C-alpha positions, -999 to +999 in steps of 0.1 A: -054-123-321-059-086-321-081-066-297-106-058-325-108-095-333-114-104-296-151-101-290-147-096-253-129-062-257-162-046-270-179-054-237-161-029-215-186-008-196-178+023-175-200+022-144-200+040-110-177+014-094-153+013-123-149-005-156-168-038-159-180-063-186-148-084-189-141-116-171-106-128-163-106-156-188-075-173-205-084-152-236-083-120-215-049-130-200-035-137-235-047-104-248-033-085-218+001-101-223+000-093-260-008-057-255+018-054-227+045-067-251+032-043-278+035-013-255+068-025-240+051-024-206+057-041-173+027-048-151+029-041-114+002-051-089-002-042-052-009-069-027-045-056-022-055-061-058-080-086-071-064-121-073-068-121-112-048-089-114-021-102-090-018-133-111-014-115-144+012-091-131+049-093-137+056-082-102+034-081-070+043-064-038+039-033-017+039+002-032+074+013-025+090-020-036+070-018-068+081+017-074+117+007-071+111-021-095+095+004-119+126+026-117+149-003-125+127-020-152+139-020-188+104-014-201+095+021-212+059+019-198+048+011-162+013-001-156+006+003-119-023-017-107-029+000-074-043+034-062-033+068-075-006+078-049+013+046-057+014+053-094+025+089-086+054+075-065+064+053-094+064+084-116+084+104-091+111+077-091+108+071-129+103+106-143+113+096-179+090+066-181+053+065-191+033+055-160-003+043-165-029+035-139-059+014-152-084+038-135-073+072-124-103+074-101-088+048-078-080+071-049-071+065-013-089+077+019-056+078+038-038+099+012-069+122+010-069+127+048-043+155+045-039+181+017-008+201+008-025+233+021-033+216+054+003+205+058+016+240+050-007+253+078+005+226+102+041+233+094+036+270+101+025+261+137+057+242+142+083+259+120+113+240+134+097+205+133+108+177+110+080+165+088+078+127+084+052+115+058+041+080+052+044+069+016+006+068+015+004+105+006+001+126-026+031+139-045+024+174-033+025+163+003+057+144-003+071+175-018+065+194+015+080+165+035+115+162+050+117+124+052+092+098+039+087+065+057+070+031+053+052+011+079+082-012+082+108+016+087+088+044+104+103+036+138+139+038+123+131+070+105+118+088+135+145+074+157+171+089+133+159+124+140+176+146+166+157+138+198+154+176+206+136+183+173+098+181+172+083+157+147+052+161+126+041+126+116+014+122+090-011+112+079-020+079+097-028+082+134-026+045+141+009+041+125+019+073+143+007+059+177+027+027+170+058+047+163+054+069+193+048+039+216+079+021+203+102+051+203+089+067+235+092+100+218+071+127+235+078+156+211+059+139+182+027+154+168+004+130+149-021+139+122-055+124+128-058+106+094-067+070+087-074+044+061-111+038+063-106+001+056-079-005+082-096+017+108-127-005+105-108-036+117-114-030+154-101-044+186-134-061+196-132-082+164-096-090+169-102-101+206-131-123+195-111-140+167-081-145+190-103-161+216-119-185+191-085-194+175-062-196+205-033-213+186-033-189+157-006-163+150-018-127+146-005-106+117-016-070+122-009-041+099+000-010+120-026+011+101-053-010+118-074+004+145-068-029+163-030-027+165-031-012+200-056-039+210-033-066+197-005-054+219-028-051+249-040-087+244-003-098+244+006-076+274-023-089+294-015-125+286-046-133+266-023-140+236+013-151+238+037-123+230+054-143+202+021-148+184+014-111+179+033-095+150+028-059+138+039-060+102+039-042+069+024-061+039+059-070+028+067-081+064+037-104+064+050-123+034+083-129+051+066-139+084+043-163+066+073-182+052+089-183+086+061-191+110+055-225+125+018-218+131-008-238+113-033-209+113-028-171+110-053-144+116-046-115+093-057-079+101-053-059+069-071-055+035-084-089+024-065-089-009-034-097+011-047-132+017-040-142-019-003-136-017+000-151+018-017-183+007+007-185-023+037-178-001+028-205+025+002-228+011+002-251+041-011-225+065-047-215+070-048-177+066-081-161+078-091-125+078-099-108+111-125-089+092-136-105+059-154-072+049-121-052+049-120-047+012-109-014-003-133-003-030-105+018-046-081-011-050-109-031-065-115-005-092-086-020-110-107-047-128-099-070-157-118-045-179-099-015-166-065-032-172-075-042-207-087-006-215-055+007-200-033-014-223-055-010-254-060+028-251-029+040-231-052+052-203-049+067-177-015+083-178-001+097-145+016+131-146+035+148-117+047+184-120+085+181-124+093+206-096+069+188-072+085+155-083+120+167-076+111+178-041+092+147-034+121+125-047+144+141-021+121+131+007+121+095-005+159+095-011+165+108+025+145+079+038+165+054+018+198+070+029+190+062+066+199+026+057+166+008+061+143+016+032+118-009+044+095-030+025+068-004+018+033+000+033 
């Protein structure tokens, strides 16, 4: 079966929310697989993608883990089903491969919360500071960074820096607050950026859910606005300490397999529930906020993926000089010894 013979391929529609018109049928899956083989492509999907996209992918995980897989893959083409900064990171680590994203309009409110020019101005205010950037940033920002970090290793990265050096931590204010709390570092300046989805998962919701599910574990992503509230609930005895876990997406998968709880409340983007339920099918995973869905992640639709493989769209390019500087900041992070599991 070729794409032209498959009637469904003609139905792709480009709308304001992305490409639509295609359902994730067995015929769609067969055609995606055929086109991937034809392009010698490997399909990578982030944990926040639609379940159908996760299920068709060769690899599912967090952005940094997937970028490492991209660098090691034998295939010439990487199709990154995620948001744009993730595909950029894959290109940075795999400069000689073709990297495609099914819809280049799939951005990120967190990555957009600081520009390269803003970082240059901030660095000028603190010329001797060490710049630590979360991987959820653009290639240009990574190129101005001393050391990158992930949510799982941000504490270790900051702790590795000379305690007398000031630190500029960006862009996520909630992850920064978590790192500052754990390290006790006073000379740490935090950029006031946020992921609009994670910021919308608030402490009031978390407290209400914890109260109504007293035996549940709490898995909380440190980007969430409710991370501090989760620790407060534990500190005040409303929730047992051992039930509150501040985790990256990769850390949530590991914790899901290890927990003895029958129910887990999850504070992160709702796409994560699909992988958690696959990792530990005997556990009842529930979203703290079932409206916490990233519209950018959901732009990678079955129609967008089919278009990507059919037409070779959209290719991701990173200026070689920017990529070289950005690669150094990622490599410095990995050299610390705990590259972490990604965001």
